[in-house]
C-alpha positions as CSV (number, residue, x, y, z in Angstrom):
1,M,-44.3,43.6,-82.8
2,K,-40.4,43.9,-82.8
3,N,-40.6,47.6,-83.6
4,F,-43.1,48.2,-80.8
5,V,-40.8,46.4,-78.4
6,L,-37.9,48.6,-79.4
7,A,-39.9,51.8,-79.3
8,S,-41.0,50.8,-75.7
9,L,-37.5,50.2,-74.6
10,A,-36.5,53.6,-76.0
11,L,-39.2,55.3,-74.3
12,L,-38.3,53.8,-71.0
13,T,-34.6,54.8,-71.5
14,V,-35.6,58.4,-72.1
15,S,-37.9,58.3,-69.1
16,A,-35.1,56.7,-66.9
17,H,-32.9,59.4,-68.1
18,A,-35.2,62.3,-67.4
19,N,-36.0,60.8,-63.9
20,L,-32.3,60.7,-63.2
21,D,-31.8,64.2,-64.4
22,Q,-34.7,65.3,-62.2
23,I,-33.3,63.4,-59.1
24,S,-29.8,65.1,-59.7
25,D,-31.6,68.5,-59.9
26,D,-33.5,67.9,-56.7
27,A,-30.6,66.4,-54.9
28,A,-28.3,69.5,-56.1
29,A,-30.9,71.9,-54.6
30,Y,-31.1,70.1,-51.6
31,A,-27.3,69.8,-51.1
32,V,-27.1,73.8,-51.4
33,N,-30.2,74.5,-49.3
34,T,-29.0,72.1,-46.5
35,Y,-25.2,72.1,-46.5
36,Q,-23.9,75.4,-48.0
37,D,-23.1,76.7,-44.5
38,A,-21.7,73.4,-43.4
39,Q,-19.3,73.2,-46.3
40,I,-17.9,76.8,-45.6
41,H,-17.5,75.7,-42.0
42,T,-15.7,72.7,-42.9
43,L,-13.4,74.4,-45.2
44,T,-12.6,76.8,-42.5
45,N,-11.5,73.9,-40.4
46,L,-9.5,72.3,-43.0
47,V,-7.7,75.5,-43.9
48,S,-6.5,75.9,-40.4
49,Y,-4.1,73.1,-40.6
50,P,-0.9,74.3,-42.3
51,T,-0.4,71.1,-44.4
52,V,2.8,72.4,-46.1
53,N,5.2,69.4,-46.6
54,K,8.6,70.1,-45.0
55,E,11.9,68.7,-46.5
56,G,13.2,66.1,-44.2
57,V,9.9,65.2,-42.6
58,A,7.7,62.4,-44.0
59,T,4.1,63.4,-44.6
60,P,2.6,60.7,-42.3
61,S,5.0,61.8,-39.5
62,N,4.2,65.6,-39.8
63,P,2.0,66.8,-36.8
64,D,0.0,69.1,-39.1
65,F,-0.9,66.4,-41.3
66,I,-1.6,64.0,-38.5
67,S,-4.1,66.6,-37.1
68,F,-5.5,67.2,-40.5
69,K,-6.3,63.5,-41.0
70,A,-7.9,63.4,-37.6
71,L,-10.3,66.0,-38.8
72,L,-11.1,64.1,-42.0
73,K,-11.7,60.9,-39.9
74,M,-14.0,62.7,-37.6
75,K,-15.8,64.3,-40.6
76,A,-16.3,60.9,-42.2
77,A,-17.8,59.4,-39.2
78,E,-20.1,62.3,-38.7
79,L,-21.3,62.0,-42.2
80,G,-21.7,58.4,-42.2
81,F,-18.8,57.3,-44.6
82,D,-16.1,54.7,-44.3
83,Y,-12.6,55.9,-43.8
84,Q,-9.2,54.6,-44.5
85,D,-5.9,56.0,-43.6
86,L,-3.1,54.8,-45.8
87,G,-0.2,57.1,-44.9
88,Y,0.0,59.4,-47.8
89,T,-3.4,58.8,-49.0
90,V,-6.9,59.0,-47.3
91,L,-9.9,57.3,-48.8
92,I,-13.5,58.4,-47.6
93,G,-16.2,56.1,-49.2
94,M,-19.8,55.6,-49.6
95,G,-21.3,52.4,-50.6
96,Q,-20.0,48.9,-50.8
97,Q,-20.8,48.3,-54.6
98,A,-18.3,46.2,-56.6
99,E,-17.4,48.9,-58.9
100,K,-16.3,52.4,-57.9
101,I,-16.0,56.0,-58.9
102,T,-12.9,57.8,-57.6
103,I,-12.9,61.6,-56.9
104,V,-9.4,62.6,-56.6
105,T,-8.3,65.6,-54.5
106,H,-5.3,66.7,-52.4
107,G,-4.9,67.9,-48.8
108,D,-1.4,69.6,-49.0
109,V,-0.8,73.0,-50.0
110,Q,1.9,75.3,-51.0
111,P,3.7,77.6,-48.7
112,A,2.4,81.0,-48.1
113,D,4.1,84.2,-47.1
114,A,2.3,85.5,-44.2
115,S,3.5,89.1,-44.7
116,K,1.5,89.2,-48.0
117,W,-1.7,88.3,-46.6
118,Q,-4.1,90.8,-44.5
119,Q,-4.9,88.0,-42.3
120,S,-3.2,84.7,-41.7
121,P,-2.9,82.6,-44.8
122,F,-4.1,79.6,-42.6
123,K,-7.4,81.3,-41.4
124,V,-10.4,81.9,-43.7
125,D,-10.6,85.7,-44.2
126,S,-14.4,86.5,-45.2
127,T,-14.4,90.2,-44.4
128,S,-11.6,91.9,-46.3
129,E,-13.2,91.3,-49.6
130,P,-16.9,90.4,-49.1
131,G,-18.0,87.2,-51.1
132,K,-14.6,85.8,-51.1
133,L,-13.1,83.3,-48.7
134,I,-9.3,84.1,-48.8
135,A,-6.8,81.5,-47.4
136,R,-4.2,79.2,-48.6
137,G,-5.9,76.1,-49.9
138,T,-9.4,77.6,-50.4
139,E,-9.2,76.8,-54.2
140,D,-6.4,74.4,-54.3
141,D,-7.7,72.1,-53.1
142,K,-9.4,72.2,-49.6
143,G,-12.5,73.9,-50.9
144,A,-13.0,70.9,-53.4
145,I,-12.7,68.4,-50.3
146,A,-15.3,70.2,-48.4
147,T,-17.7,70.2,-51.5
148,A,-17.1,66.6,-52.2
149,L,-17.9,65.6,-48.6
150,Y,-21.3,67.5,-48.6
151,A,-22.2,66.4,-52.3
152,M,-21.9,62.7,-50.8
153,K,-23.8,63.6,-47.7
154,A,-26.7,65.1,-49.8
155,I,-27.0,61.9,-51.9
156,K,-26.9,59.8,-48.8
157,D,-29.7,61.7,-47.1
158,Q,-31.9,61.4,-50.1
159,N,-31.4,57.6,-50.2
160,I,-30.4,57.8,-53.8
161,E,-29.5,54.4,-55.3
162,L,-26.3,54.3,-57.1
163,D,-24.8,51.4,-59.1
164,N,-21.2,52.3,-58.1
165,R,-19.4,53.1,-55.1
166,I,-18.3,56.8,-54.6
167,E,-14.7,57.0,-53.3
168,L,-13.0,60.3,-52.4
169,M,-9.2,60.1,-52.6
170,I,-7.2,62.7,-50.7
171,Y,-3.5,62.6,-51.5
172,L,-1.3,64.4,-49.1
173,A,1.8,65.2,-51.2
174,E,0.5,66.3,-54.6
175,E,2.4,69.6,-54.6
176,S,5.8,68.1,-53.7
177,D,6.2,64.3,-54.2
178,W,4.1,62.1,-56.3
179,A,6.4,59.0,-55.8
180,P,4.3,57.6,-52.8
181,L,1.1,58.0,-54.9
182,E,2.7,56.3,-58.0
183,E,3.6,53.3,-55.6
184,F,0.2,53.2,-54.2
185,M,-1.5,53.2,-57.7
186,K,0.3,50.0,-58.4
187,I,-2.0,48.2,-55.9
188,Y,-4.9,50.4,-56.1
189,E,-7.8,49.0,-58.3
190,Q,-8.4,51.2,-61.2
191,P,-11.9,52.7,-60.9
192,K,-14.7,52.6,-63.4
193,Y,-14.4,56.2,-63.9
194,A,-12.1,58.8,-62.3
195,V,-12.5,62.6,-61.7
196,T,-10.0,65.1,-60.5
197,I,-11.5,68.1,-58.8
198,D,-8.1,70.0,-58.7
199,A,-8.3,72.1,-61.9
200,S,-10.8,73.8,-64.0
201,Y,-14.1,73.7,-65.8
202,P,-15.7,72.8,-68.1
203,V,-14.0,69.5,-68.3
204,V,-10.3,69.2,-68.6
205,V,-9.2,66.4,-71.1
206,A,-5.6,67.6,-71.5
207,E,-2.8,68.5,-69.1
208,K,0.6,69.8,-70.1
209,G,3.8,68.0,-68.6
210,W,5.4,69.7,-65.7
211,S,9.1,70.2,-66.7
212,L,12.2,71.8,-65.2
213,I,15.5,73.2,-66.3
214,A,17.7,74.0,-63.2
215,P,21.0,75.3,-63.8
216,T,23.5,76.0,-61.0
217,F,25.9,78.9,-61.6
218,S,29.2,79.1,-59.6
219,G,31.6,82.1,-59.8
220,T,33.1,84.8,-57.6
221,S,33.7,88.4,-58.3
222,N,37.1,90.2,-58.0
223,Q,34.8,93.2,-57.0
224,T,36.9,95.7,-59.2
225,S,34.4,96.3,-62.0
226,T,30.5,96.4,-62.0
227,Y,29.0,93.3,-60.4
228,V,25.8,92.1,-58.7
229,S,25.4,90.5,-55.5
230,N,22.5,89.2,-53.2
231,L,20.4,88.1,-56.1
232,E,17.2,86.5,-54.8
233,G,13.8,85.9,-56.0
234,G,10.7,83.5,-55.8
235,A,9.1,81.4,-53.1
236,F,8.6,78.0,-54.7
237,V,9.1,76.3,-58.4
238,S,5.4,76.3,-59.1
239,Q,4.7,79.9,-58.5
240,I,5.3,82.9,-60.7
241,P,7.5,85.0,-58.4
242,E,6.0,88.3,-56.9
243,D,9.5,89.5,-55.5
244,A,13.1,89.6,-56.7
245,S,15.9,91.9,-55.7
246,A,19.8,92.2,-56.4
247,I,22.5,94.8,-55.4
248,L,24.5,96.6,-58.0
249,H,28.0,97.6,-57.2
250,N,30.7,99.8,-58.8
251,A,28.1,101.2,-61.1
252,T,29.4,103.8,-63.6
253,E,27.3,106.7,-64.8
254,A,26.5,105.0,-68.0
255,D,25.6,101.9,-66.0
256,I,23.0,104.0,-63.9
257,E,21.7,105.6,-67.1
258,T,21.1,102.2,-68.6
259,L,19.5,100.8,-65.5
260,N,17.1,103.8,-65.3
261,S,16.3,103.4,-69.0
262,N,15.5,99.8,-68.6
263,I,13.3,100.5,-65.4
264,A,11.3,103.1,-67.3
265,T,10.2,100.4,-69.7
266,L,8.8,97.9,-67.1
267,K,5.2,98.9,-66.9
268,D,3.8,95.8,-65.3
269,V,5.7,95.7,-62.1
270,K,6.8,98.2,-59.3
271,V,10.6,98.9,-59.2
272,A,12.3,100.4,-56.1
273,V,15.8,101.6,-56.3
274,T,17.5,102.4,-53.0
275,E,21.1,103.1,-51.9
276,V,22.6,100.7,-49.6
277,N,26.0,100.1,-48.2
278,Q,28.5,99.8,-51.1
279,G,25.8,99.7,-53.7
280,I,22.3,100.2,-55.1
281,K,19.6,97.7,-54.3
282,V,17.1,97.2,-57.1
283,S,13.7,95.4,-55.9
284,V,10.9,94.4,-58.2
285,K,7.4,93.7,-57.1
286,G,5.3,91.6,-59.6
287,T,2.2,89.5,-59.3
288,S,2.3,86.0,-58.4
289,A,0.2,83.3,-60.1
290,H,0.2,79.6,-60.6
291,S,3.2,78.8,-62.8
292,S,0.9,76.7,-65.2
293,E,-0.6,80.1,-66.2
294,P,2.2,82.6,-66.4
295,E,0.2,85.0,-68.4
296,A,-1.9,85.4,-65.2
297,G,1.1,87.1,-63.3
298,F,3.9,89.3,-63.7
299,N,7.2,87.6,-63.2
300,A,9.5,89.6,-60.8
301,I,12.7,87.7,-61.6
302,A,12.4,88.1,-65.3
303,H,11.6,91.8,-64.9
304,L,14.6,92.1,-62.3
305,A,17.0,90.6,-65.1
306,E,15.4,92.9,-67.6
307,A,16.6,96.0,-65.6
308,F,20.2,94.9,-65.8
309,K,20.1,94.4,-69.6
310,G,22.9,96.0,-71.4
311,I,25.1,96.4,-68.3
312,E,28.3,94.5,-68.5
313,L,28.5,92.4,-65.3
314,E,31.4,90.3,-63.9
315,D,30.9,86.6,-64.1
316,N,30.1,85.8,-60.6
317,S,27.2,83.5,-60.0
318,D,24.7,86.3,-59.6
319,G,26.0,88.0,-63.0
320,Q,25.8,84.6,-64.8
321,A,22.2,83.9,-63.7
322,I,21.1,87.4,-64.8
323,E,22.7,87.1,-68.2
324,F,21.2,83.5,-68.6
325,I,17.8,84.7,-67.9
326,N,18.1,87.8,-70.3
327,Q,19.7,85.8,-73.2
328,L,17.6,82.6,-73.1
329,I,14.2,83.6,-71.6
330,G,13.7,87.5,-71.2
331,L,10.2,88.6,-70.7
332,D,8.9,86.1,-73.2
333,L,6.4,83.3,-71.8
334,Y,7.0,80.6,-74.5
335,G,10.8,79.9,-74.8
336,K,11.2,81.7,-78.2
337,Q,14.7,82.8,-77.1
338,F,15.8,79.3,-75.7
339,G,17.2,77.8,-78.8
340,E,14.8,75.7,-80.6
341,I,12.6,74.4,-77.7
342,A,9.5,76.5,-78.4
343,Y,6.5,74.8,-79.8
344,S,2.7,74.6,-79.7
345,H,-0.1,72.2,-80.1
346,D,-3.5,73.0,-81.8
347,F,-5.5,72.1,-78.9
348,M,-3.3,72.2,-75.8
349,G,-1.6,75.6,-77.0
350,P,2.3,76.6,-76.5
351,M,4.9,75.3,-74.1
352,T,5.4,77.9,-71.4
353,V,8.8,78.8,-69.9
354,S,9.1,80.7,-66.6
355,P,12.0,81.4,-64.2
356,T,10.5,80.9,-60.8
357,L,13.1,80.5,-58.1
358,L,16.5,81.6,-57.4
359,K,18.2,79.5,-54.4
360,R,21.6,80.3,-53.0
361,K,23.9,77.9,-51.4
362,G,27.4,79.5,-50.6
363,N,28.5,81.2,-53.9
364,D,26.5,78.9,-55.9
365,I,22.9,79.9,-57.3
366,T,20.4,77.5,-58.7
367,L,17.8,79.0,-61.1
368,S,14.6,77.0,-61.4
369,V,12.8,77.4,-64.8
370,N,9.4,75.8,-64.8
371,M,8.1,74.6,-68.1
372,R,4.8,73.2,-69.1
373,R,4.9,71.2,-72.3
374,P,2.0,70.0,-74.5
375,V,2.1,67.0,-76.9
376,G,3.8,67.5,-80.1
377,K,7.6,66.7,-79.3
378,T,9.1,63.6,-78.0
379,E,10.9,63.8,-74.8
380,A,14.2,62.8,-76.6
381,Q,13.8,65.6,-79.1
382,L,13.1,68.4,-76.4
383,K,16.0,67.1,-74.2
384,Q,18.2,67.4,-77.2
385,Q,17.1,71.0,-78.1
386,I,17.6,71.9,-74.3
387,D,21.0,70.5,-74.1
388,S,22.1,72.2,-77.4
389,A,20.7,75.7,-76.1
390,L,22.7,75.3,-72.8
391,A,25.7,74.2,-74.6
392,N,25.7,77.1,-77.0
393,W,25.0,79.6,-74.2
394,Q,28.0,78.4,-72.3
395,A,30.3,78.6,-75.3
396,N,28.9,82.1,-76.2
397,N,29.5,83.5,-72.8
398,T,32.7,81.4,-72.0
399,V,30.8,80.2,-68.8
400,Q,30.9,76.6,-67.4
401,I,27.7,75.8,-65.6
402,K,28.4,73.9,-62.5
403,E,25.3,71.3,-62.6
404,I,22.2,71.2,-64.7
405,N,19.1,69.3,-63.6
406,V,16.5,68.7,-66.4
407,I,13.2,67.1,-65.8
408,I,10.7,66.5,-68.7
409,G,7.3,65.7,-67.6
410,T,4.6,63.8,-69.8
411,P,1.6,65.6,-71.1
412,M,-1.8,64.0,-71.1
413,L,-4.3,64.3,-73.8
414,L,-7.4,62.1,-73.2
415,D,-10.2,63.3,-75.5
416,D,-12.0,59.9,-75.7
417,A,-12.7,59.5,-71.9
418,P,-16.1,57.8,-71.7
419,H,-17.6,60.1,-69.0
420,A,-16.2,63.4,-70.2
421,Q,-19.4,64.2,-72.3
422,A,-21.6,63.5,-69.2
423,L,-19.7,65.9,-67.1
424,L,-19.8,68.6,-69.9
425,D,-23.6,68.2,-70.0
426,I,-23.9,68.8,-66.3
427,F,-21.7,71.9,-66.6
428,K,-23.8,73.4,-69.5
429,H,-27.1,72.5,-67.5
430,F,-26.0,74.3,-64.3
431,T,-24.4,77.4,-65.8
432,G,-26.4,77.9,-69.0
433,D,-23.3,77.9,-71.1
434,S,-24.3,76.0,-74.0
435,D,-21.1,76.7,-75.9
436,A,-18.9,75.0,-73.4
437,G,-16.5,72.6,-74.6
438,F,-13.5,70.4,-73.5
439,V,-10.4,72.3,-72.4
440,S,-6.5,71.9,-71.8
441,I,-4.7,73.3,-68.8
442,G,-1.0,73.9,-68.1
443,G,-1.1,72.5,-64.8
444,G,-0.7,68.8,-63.9
445,T,-3.0,66.9,-61.7
446,N,-3.0,63.2,-60.3
447,A,-5.3,62.5,-63.2
448,K,-2.2,61.4,-65.2
449,L,-2.0,58.3,-62.8
450,F,-5.3,57.0,-63.7
451,E,-6.4,55.1,-66.9
452,N,-9.3,57.3,-67.9
453,A,-9.4,60.4,-65.4
454,V,-10.6,64.0,-66.6
455,S,-10.7,67.0,-64.4
456,F,-13.9,68.7,-63.4
457,G,-13.4,72.2,-61.8
458,P,-13.3,73.7,-59.1
459,S,-12.3,77.0,-60.9
460,M,-14.4,78.6,-63.6
461,P,-13.1,79.3,-67.2
462,G,-12.1,82.8,-67.9
463,K,-11.3,83.5,-64.2
464,K,-7.9,83.8,-62.9
465,Y,-6.7,80.6,-61.0
466,T,-5.6,81.9,-57.6
467,G,-4.1,78.7,-56.3
468,H,-0.4,79.0,-55.5
469,S,-0.8,82.9,-55.5
470,E,-0.2,85.0,-52.4
471,H,-4.0,85.9,-52.9
472,E,-5.6,82.7,-53.0
473,F,-9.4,82.5,-52.6
474,I,-12.8,80.9,-53.6
475,T,-16.0,82.9,-53.8
476,V,-19.1,81.8,-51.7
477,A,-21.1,81.6,-55.0
478,Q,-18.5,79.3,-56.6
479,L,-18.8,77.0,-53.7
480,K,-22.6,76.9,-54.0
481,L,-22.2,76.3,-57.8
482,N,-19.7,73.5,-57.2
483,L,-21.9,71.7,-54.6
484,K,-24.6,71.6,-57.3
485,M,-22.5,70.3,-59.9
486,Y,-20.4,67.9,-57.8
487,T,-23.7,66.4,-56.4
488,A,-25.1,65.7,-59.9
489,M,-21.7,64.5,-61.0
490,M,-21.7,61.8,-58.4
491,I,-25.3,60.7,-59.1
492,K,-24.7,60.7,-63.0
493,L,-21.4,58.8,-62.6
494,G,-22.6,56.6,-60.0
495,N,-25.3,55.1,-62.3
496,M,-23.2,55.0,-65.4
């Protein structure tokens, strides 16, 4: 009798699981058939607000963010969800259940150089490259917001019962300032499960730690020997720079020969050399990318420095910065020239080291070197190795760096999250990729602030991530696939 009861219970469990899978499939199909056009329309509206945080202006007081939140409030009411404006954070919820599932996104975006876009970066361009929706925020992370809203709406339309509340969290300073969210998380009740939709598929269970080395060089030139001025490059710290330039003065014939020889070796970038007043301007055009994936771009700053390799330059700020890049970084992506800081992890991969921004203030130049570090070294050990490399460089070059800012971020490895396998199964089901597995990324999402958060999309494995680049887009086909998978995800986790 006991065995019969157990077998019956097992059969009921299998049947319930099968029914839930069928419900998810039907709801996913309904979501796409009903709301694909609506999510594109909503994404177009979300993108139209240039939600770039500005220094000196608090996010809740920024008119662009105020208007953006007004749109979110209107959409929440239209779709039948509750809405909370908590300053830096917006919560849009479905259901009043005691336990909740938090879907984590962000509504702020990185700056965009309008000169590099065929249309305004804050207007969806669907015509330049058919099948793509090109605009700032389409992939990072407004596309995900639109998709999540209509996944929730599809579930609501179908009257699908959930055991857990679904709560969409939209943070508004993810790209620039995590402090307000860190404070908010002290009072926010941890959810049963959390999923960030601000990264990659299949399922991200590990994220490298966002880190920074930012030396400030200070020095003037006597302008009697070969020197460089007007060194500039990069747009923001978390982007592989697309442009960099400098002016070379008092160059000898030997310097020119070295310069031309170096430029001839730079195959992955475009280099322009033009005569200007009292000098030669060298401009490099690279390819921008998210700095968490430096291999996806070609770093204009690093290649510019390479062009001056072997030319003896005066120790003004510009010359110091160029020598620093050439000696400690070069064209390598992994810190192998930077003392002993390079290391790798079997699952998370190597630490990456990229010069991303040159910022001038008077005669001073600050170079931002963005690092993404895996687990495998303690913060103290890495800090000691960075300090040692910097001290040795200064001694070897008889240079005193004016100021050094070092930030060492904490990596995350969460390969035992209770809902990770469920998400992986959803990905396999909707993509047909039976070999898909858990992955690690170089980027850092707000998943780190939750007890058991993993990331689920919105970008596909094997495809270049375009967020933070000057050619950001998401495809119409990807939005459709995301809508299917996010609908199924919410149903699955909503009943776990």
